C-alpha positions as CSV (number, residue, x, y, z in Angstrom):
1,M,-14.8,-15.0,64.5
2,T,-17.7,-15.8,62.2
3,R,-17.0,-16.6,59.0
4,K,-18.9,-13.2,57.7
5,Q,-16.2,-11.5,59.9
6,F,-13.6,-13.1,58.7
7,E,-14.7,-12.6,55.0
8,K,-15.0,-9.0,55.3
9,L,-11.6,-8.7,57.0
10,L,-9.9,-10.5,54.1
11,R,-11.7,-8.3,51.6
12,K,-10.3,-5.0,53.5
13,E,-6.9,-6.1,54.5
14,Y,-5.7,-8.4,51.8
15,G,-7.9,-7.4,48.8
16,I,-9.4,-11.2,48.7
17,E,-12.1,-11.9,46.0
18,S,-15.1,-14.4,46.8
19,Y,-17.4,-16.0,45.1
20,T,-20.4,-18.6,45.4
21,K,-20.1,-21.8,44.6
22,R,-23.4,-23.5,43.4
23,G,-24.7,-26.3,44.9
24,T,-21.7,-26.7,47.7
25,G,-22.4,-24.7,50.2
26,H,-18.9,-22.9,50.8
27,K,-17.2,-20.0,49.2
28,E,-14.7,-19.2,46.5
29,L,-11.9,-17.1,48.2
30,Y,-9.0,-15.8,45.8
31,N,-6.3,-13.8,45.9
32,P,-5.9,-12.2,42.7
33,Q,-2.0,-10.9,43.9
34,N,-0.5,-14.6,43.7
35,R,-3.4,-16.5,41.9
36,N,-3.8,-19.1,45.0
37,R,-7.8,-19.9,46.1
38,S,-9.2,-21.5,49.2
39,Q,-13.0,-22.4,50.7
40,L,-15.0,-20.8,53.0
41,P,-17.7,-23.2,54.4
42,M,-21.3,-21.5,54.3
43,H,-23.3,-23.6,56.6
44,G,-23.5,-23.0,60.3
45,G,-24.6,-19.7,60.4
46,G,-23.3,-17.4,63.5
47,K,-20.7,-20.1,64.5
48,Q,-17.5,-19.2,65.3
49,L,-15.0,-20.6,63.0
50,G,-11.8,-22.5,64.5
51,K,-8.6,-21.4,64.6
52,G,-7.0,-24.4,62.4
53,L,-9.2,-23.6,59.7
54,I,-8.5,-20.0,59.8
55,N,-5.0,-20.8,59.5
56,K,-5.5,-23.0,57.1
57,I,-7.7,-20.6,54.8
58,L,-4.6,-17.8,55.1
59,K,-2.0,-20.4,54.0
60,D,-4.5,-21.7,51.1
61,L,-4.0,-17.9,50.4
62,G,-0.5,-17.5,50.7
63,L,-1.1,-15.2,53.2
64,K,0.6,-16.7,56.2
């Protein structure tokens, strides 16, 4: 799953909001239900995200 696909899934299925962090190359992900935050790397173009990174982001957001 690419970064764009994962971000779209988070927005649609879980209502996660995302914001661009200036100067960091990452997007800030925010779960308004429990106020947890995580970061999604923007660099890498169309590369696939690893299973470990996906699981870490889901855990940070309180979804797993």
